[in-house]
N, C-alpha and C positions, 0 to 999 in steps of 0.2 A: 289838885287833884279834884275829882268829881264827886259830888255828893250821892248819898247812900242813901235812898226812900224805903219805908217800912216795907209795901207791898213787893222789892225785889226779892225779899224773904222767902215773902208766899208761893209754895209751889203751885196752887190755884193759877195765881199768877203769869207764873211763867208758862205752863202749861196752856193756858188761855192764850199767851202771846204765839206758842207755836201754832196754834188754833188759826191764830189770826193773821198769820203769815202764811200760811195754806187758802185761805181764802182770800188774801191778797193775790197768791199767784192764779189762783182761779179768775178774778178779776180781769187780769193782765190778758188772758183768754178771752173773757169776754168781750174786752179792749178792741183785740185784734177783731174779733167780729162785728163792731159796729155797734154794740151795746152798749153804751154808756153809763145808762141811766141803771140796768140791771148793776153792771157793775161798781157802780157810784156805793149802789143798795148794799152790797154786799160787805165791799171796804168799811161801812161806813158801821153795821151789823157787827164785824168783827173786832173793832176799833171799841165798839161800845162794850163790848166783852171786858175786856182788858182796862177800860179804864173806868167802868163802875168800881172792878175789884180795887184800884188803886184809890180810886176816889175815896170809895168807905173804908179801907185802914187806914185813911188818915184821921177819922174817928178817934174820938177817947171813948165814946158808948158802943156798946157789943151788940145792941138793939138795933142802934145804926148801920151798924157794918152789915150785919144780916141783911136787912132792907137791901143797900147795894148789891149783897151779893144775890139775892131775888133779882135784882133788875139786869144783873149781867148774865145771870142762868136764862131770863125772859129774852135776851139777846139772842142764846144760844137757838130757841128755839125757832125765831125768827130767821136766825140762819139755815138751820134744817128744813125750814116751809121753802126758802127760796129755794135751797136745794132741790128739792122733790119737784118743785116748778119747772126747774130750769131744765132738769131731767124729764120733764111730761113732754115740754116741747122740745127736746134733742139738741139741746145747745149744750150739754155736759154727759158724758157716758155713765152710762149704769156703775160701771166699777167704780170710776170716782167718786159716783156722790157717795156708793156705799163706805170708800171710806172714809170720806168725811163726817158719815152720819154717823158711823161707829163712833170717830173721834168725838163729835159733837153729844152722843148718849153718854158715853162715858166721864166724858167733864162734866155734863149738867146730873151726873150721880155724886160726883165731889163737890157741887154746888151743893146738891139737898144734905149730905153728910156736912157739909163745913157750916151750912145756913142752921143745923141745928147745936153747934157750935160755933161762932166764927172765930173766936179768939184762940180756938185748940191748934189753928192754922198756923197762928203765927213763930211756933216757935219748933215747928215739926219740918222736915221734906221728906221727899222721896228717896231713895238709898238707889244713887245709880253705881255701885260701884262694882255692883253683879259677882262677885267674887263671895265664896262658900261662907270662908270665915266670919262672915259678919253675921251669919246665923238668918238672915232674911230668905224666905222663897221667892222662887224667881218663876213668873210665870210666862217667862219668853217662849216655852214653848208649848203654850198653850196656844199662842195666838195662831190665827191664818197665816203662811205666810204670803197670801195677797194682801197682807196689811201692811207690809214694810215697810211699801213708799213712806208710810207715816212712823214708822218704827220709831224713834226719839219718844215721839209721844205718847204713843201706844203701851211701851216698852216702859214708859215713866206712870202713866196712867195707873194700871194695871194692877201694881205691887201696891201702889198707894189706896185702892179700891180693898183688896185682899188684906192688907196687913192694918190699914189703918193709920198710917203713918209713920210706924214704931221708929226711931232714931236708929240709927246705923251704929254698930258696936265696935267696927272701924276706927280708931282713929284720925287716918287719913283718907278716904275715901277718895275716889277718882271718879 
């Protein structure tokens, strides 16, 4: 049986993982263009995001965890900067950059909220059931339709920000 780590229960880590996967996919496109250094830097910053959350979650001190969340948030800003430069160079389309920048912005807001109370993340998660019976307001209808390429990430982030991760009332959310 595979061991289970504390960070795997943190929604902020799972969302960061989703974003890191998107950066990895973009890096593969950069590799195809022969831009290996850019691709590697994008991969590294994307992985730094999740790795710092994971490393901080292993701390027994909230202050230390907060510091790792701050480092992870700064990695998001590094990713955002690279996206803007890649767009200026014509390496990545504006629509793709916009989607990724929106995801970076939302995740950086979660980090800012979490940084104020990092241990509050430990026992909370985003309701993904999307069923009216759970009492959660879904903001999926408020999202622009163009953002649905990253829909699992954006749909998960928006309720987290708006509802501040209230537990789902359903006993078996899907």
